N, C-alpha and C positions, 0 to 999 in steps of 0.2 A: 485386531483393531488397532487402529493409530488414533492417537489423541491430536485433535486439531485445534490449535489456538491461534484466533485473530487477534492482533493487537492494533489498535488505532492510537497511534502517537501523536501528541501536539508537541511535547518537551519531554526530556528525561524526568523522571520522578521516582521518589525512593518510598511515600506513603503506601500503606496497604491497601489492596483492593477491597471495594463493598460490593457485596452481592445485591445486584438491582433485581433482576427478573429471570425467567427461564421462558423462552418463548420458542416453540417448535423444536426442543430438544436442544436449543442454543442459551447457554448459561451466559448473562451478561453482568459485567462487574465495571465499576468505575473507580478511580482513585484521583486525589487532587494533584496538581503539578504546582510545586512550589514556585511562587512570585509570578503566577499566572491566572488569569481567569478561566483558563481552559481546562478541561478534564481528559484524563487518558482513560480510553475505553478499551476493555479486553473481553473477546468473544470465544468461548470454548465450546466444542462438541466433538463427538466420537465419530470416526469415519471409517469405512472398510477399504477406501482408496490405499493404494499403495504409495510409498513415499516418492517415487520417480514421477508418479502421476501430480500428486500435491505440489512437488517442486515445478515441475513444466507448467501446471496450471496458474501457480503463483506468479512464474517469470513472464507467462502470457506470450501470445504471438505476434504483438503488435496492432492488432485490431481491435475495435471497439467491440466490448462483449455486450451481450443483451442486457445485462444489469447496468451498465453504463450508458447505454443510448439516451436515458432520460437526462443525463447531466452532461455527457460530452457531444460536442456537436461536430468536432473534427477531430482528427487525429494524424499524425504524420510521423513515420519513422525518420529519424534524421541520421542515425548511424546504427550499423547492426554488425554484431561479431558474433561467435557460437555462444559466448555466455556474457555478453554485455551488449545493451541496446540503448539509444537515446531516443525518447519519443517526445514530440510536441503536441499539446492537447489544447484545444478552445472549449470553453465552458460558457454557455449562453443561458441566461435564465430571467424570467420577467420581474424577479422579485429581488434582484441584486445586480453590480455591475458586472458587466461581461469580463471574463478572466482568461488568462492563458498561462502556460507553464511548460517547461521542458525539463523532463526528468531522467536521469541516467540510473539504470538498472544493472548491476552486477551479479552475476550468479556463480558461486564458488560450490564445488562437489568434493567431500573427503572420500578417502577410499573405504571408510567405514559405513558410507551411506548417507552421511550429513550433507545437507544441502543449505546453503545459506545465502540469503538475497541482501544487498545493500542498495539502498534508494536515496540519491542526493539530487539537488536541483542542478539543473545544467541550463540556467538562464542565459548563459554566454552563448549557447547555441541556439538559441530561440530567434525566429524571425524578428526584424523589427517590429516594435509595439505600435499596433494600429491606434488611432485617435479614439479616445473614449473607453479603451480597454485598460484593465489592471493586470500586471504581470506578478504571479505569485512565485516568490523566489527563494521562500524559506521552508522548502519541502524536503522531508528526509524520513528515513525510517529504515529498519532492519528485521530481519526474522531468518528463520530457518526450520529445519526439520532434522531429526535424527531418528534412528530405529523404533525409539519410545514415543517420542513427543515430534509432533507438526506444528510449528506456528508460522503465519505469514504476518508480516507488519507492514503498516502503511500509514502515513501522516494523515490527519483529518484536514 
């Protein structure tokens, strides 16, 4: 079994996590982010998926997944290499301003099986901002998996 940890990061933080709840086998924890009104969330569960499948799933294929369909209205792959891609997403919501963002995801694999992902804003590659839209340009995250632990990180 592989331990899967999902971290949703807003900013780097050092305070300890507080357990919030367990829902459908997923442990939910949160901690404060110094000098911020935002919280950092961590989700953990156990899975039987192998590390390569976890790494491939976290890296994605550039398509909108079923769980993203309610939030992301359009996605375009702006650049793609074997272990690096830049995608542009448009987020439309009736309760907040329409937003867009471009992110670069870089995947590295180590000989011991470790897989790491780095996520960073690629706002400089996004198309011209449409009138009435807000650009999200402070997106970042990191994560990875090893033979004993797998974690995927994503900004909120």
